[in-house]
C-alpha positions, 0 to 999 in steps of 0.5 A, a space after each residue: 359413671 352411672 350414665 355409662 353403665 346404664 347405657 351399656 346395660 341397655 345395649 347389652 340387655 339379655 333376652 331373659 334377665 331372669 335366666 340362670 346366671 353364668 359367670 361372665 369371666 374372671 371375677 371382678 369385684 370392683 366392676 360388680 360393685 359399680 353395677 350393684 350401685 347403679 342397680 340400687 340407684 335405679 331401684 330407688 328411682 323406680 326403674 325396675 327393668 334397668 335395676 334387674 339388668 344391673 343386678 344381673 351384670 353384677 352377679 355375672 361379674 362376681 359370683 360371690 356377690 350374694 347381695 346382687 343375686 338375692 336382689 335379682 331373685 326377689 325381682 324375678 320372683 315378684 314380677 311376671 316372667 317374660 314367656 319366650 314361647 308365648 312370644 314366639 307363637 305370637 310372632 309366628 301368628 303375625 308372620 314374623 318367622 325370624 322373630 319367632 325362631 329367636 323366641 323359640 330358641 330362647 325358650 329351648 334354653 329354658 326347657 327341652 319341651 319337644 313342642 318348642 322344637 316343633 314350632 321352631 322347626 316349622 318356622 325354619 321349614 316355612 322359610 325354606 331352611 330344611 337343613 335347620 328344620 330337620 333336627 328340630 322336627 326329629 327331636 319333636 318326633 320322639 314325643 308321643 304328643 308331637 310325633 304325628 305333626 312332626 312326621 307331617 312336616 318331616 314328610 314335607 321336608 323329604 318331599 321338597 328334597 325329592 325323596 318321595 317314597 320317604 315322604 309318603 311313608 311319613 305322611 302315612 304315619 301322620 295320618 294315624 291322627 284323625 285331625 291330620 288324616 285328611 291332609 296327610 292322606 292327600 299328601 301321601 297320594 301326592 308324594 307317590 306321584 312326585 318322585 323322579 318317575 311315576 306310572 299311573 294306569 286306569 280303567 273306567 266303565 260307564 254309560 253315556 246317555 247322549 253320545 251323539 249330542 242329539 237335541 232335546 227335540 227333533 232329529 237326530 234321535 238321542 243315542 245312548 251307549 255304554 263306554 269303557 276307557 283305558 289309559 296310562 300316564 308316565 312321568 319322569 323328573 330327572 332332578 325331582 319335582 323342581 326342574 325339568 320333566 317329561 310326560 307321556 300319556 295314552 288313552 282309549 275311549 271306546 263305545 260298546 256299540 257306536 264305534 263311530 264315536 270311539 276316541 283314541 290318542 296320546 300326548 308327549 309333553 316336556 316342561 320345567 317346574 320351579 318350586 320355591 318357599 313362596 311361589 311355584 311355576 311351570 312352563 310346558 310344551 305338549 304334542 297331542 294326537 287324536 283319532 275319532 271313529 278310528 280315523 285321524 282327527 286332530 294334531 295339536 301343539 300346546 304351550 302352557 304357563 302356570 304360576 301359583 303362590 300361598 298367602 296364609 291359608 289361601 292359594 292363588 294361581 293363574 295359567 295361560 295356554 295357546 293351542 295350535 290345532 290342525 284337524 284332518 280333512 272333513 274337519 279342517 274348517 275347525 283348525 286354528 288357534 285356541 288361547 285360554 287363561 284362568 285365575 283361580 284360588 283355593 282355601 280350606 273350609 273347616 278342617 276337612 274340606 277345600 274349595 277352589 274357585 276359578 274364572 276362565 276366558 278363552 278365544 277359539 280363532 278357527 279357520 272358518 270365521 263362523 266357527 270362531 268364538 269367545 267363551 268365559 265362565 266360572 268354575 267351583 270345586 269342593 273336595 271333602 275328606 270324609 275319612 282317612 281313605 274316602 273323599 267326596 267331590 262336587 264340581 260346578 261350571 258355567 260357560 258362556 260362548 259367543 260366536 264371532 259372526 252371523 251364520 247364514 246357514 243357521 240364520 242366527 248369530 249363535 250364542 250358547 251356554 253350557 252348565 256342567 256338574 259332576 260328583 266324585 267319590 274316591 276310596 283308597 283301597 291300599 297304597 297306590 290303588 284307588 277306586 272311584 265312582 263319578 257322575 257327570 252331567 251337561 245341559 247345553 242351551 242355545 239360541 239355535 234349537 239344534 244345539 240344545 242337548 243334555 247328557 248324563 255319564 255315570 262311571 266307575 273305575 280303578 287306578 293304580 300309581 307306581 312310583 319307587 
């Protein structure tokens, strides 16, 4: 009899044996006495946990069993209570979201602390269970201590559900907290371009110190000139961010005086993006057209595939593109196929910065073999949120290019190295409006002196994004 009762206790153990006792049904004094007998025997043998479970079952079976209730009370007062909230946090840190949810649910049975609901809601969100997450996050949002974090995650839920305007408003609310401001402000900007459609227009002006890429010594001599750029990009997602999309882009890059170097063009693209709780990917086709100096220059067809995933606080990604280039007469030897791939990762650096590292490999197979090459090199991008509305960035890249064959006209097998650096500052003037200032520089090195050059391009500009 005792063995059978003990087995049933172990199989039906309560998540918290010290939780308030509720009647298990109609009173059964005889069954309660059996469990009480087991409890006394287990207590005498030193099996505290089994004794506690037995006293609890006795109290559930017979509300009038004062002896079992008193004994259960003594054990629960004298022994440390299990803390389901702390258990939930430990499970969450270990990546056990399901176990954490069960623990947080047990903790909510004890207390209506909004922080518990917040953590359970975050776990549901991270599992992609937005329907379960939203009411928990709403409950946490009513607490002044948890409102900003709850707003941040409610914004993520809205963003994943295709409600970009709602998400942007929630992110703006969350950015009132200094610790959340850098992340929330970035998400708000992203949300404003992540609705079913968005239109971004920009205007830039600056100075190019070496428009004609003149070498450091010799001829031609270096020519600098002012430059202005205008552009617009329209994006349409009929089903929101998860599904098909279409993009149109136009650009105009004009020199103040050296009109032979003016560039204009446009792109039409369509693709499909897939977003899941664990990974995301897209595939895209792009048709591009460019003019140079007012004359037809390049038509290209590009295929792109990209995928990325988050592992803890680190984002890992990879991309591949193939671009089929057709240059106008006079430039036709450059026509051919470019293939390029890149591996990248990004991660937080402190609470206000994010660092991205990448390595790329490309192959340009031109119609004329002496123009074909392979290039590769690393790239690094650092973004720092200085405040809620101000961001700074630094970019560094090195590219090593090796041409396929010996060029008789140069008397060399050409090898080039490009060192690129850039700095960027952005200010959010008001929702939708961003001002920016930048400085880009390149130093080109080569085993053929005529291809060595340097240039600096400072710019200032403003952009506006409209999305309903």
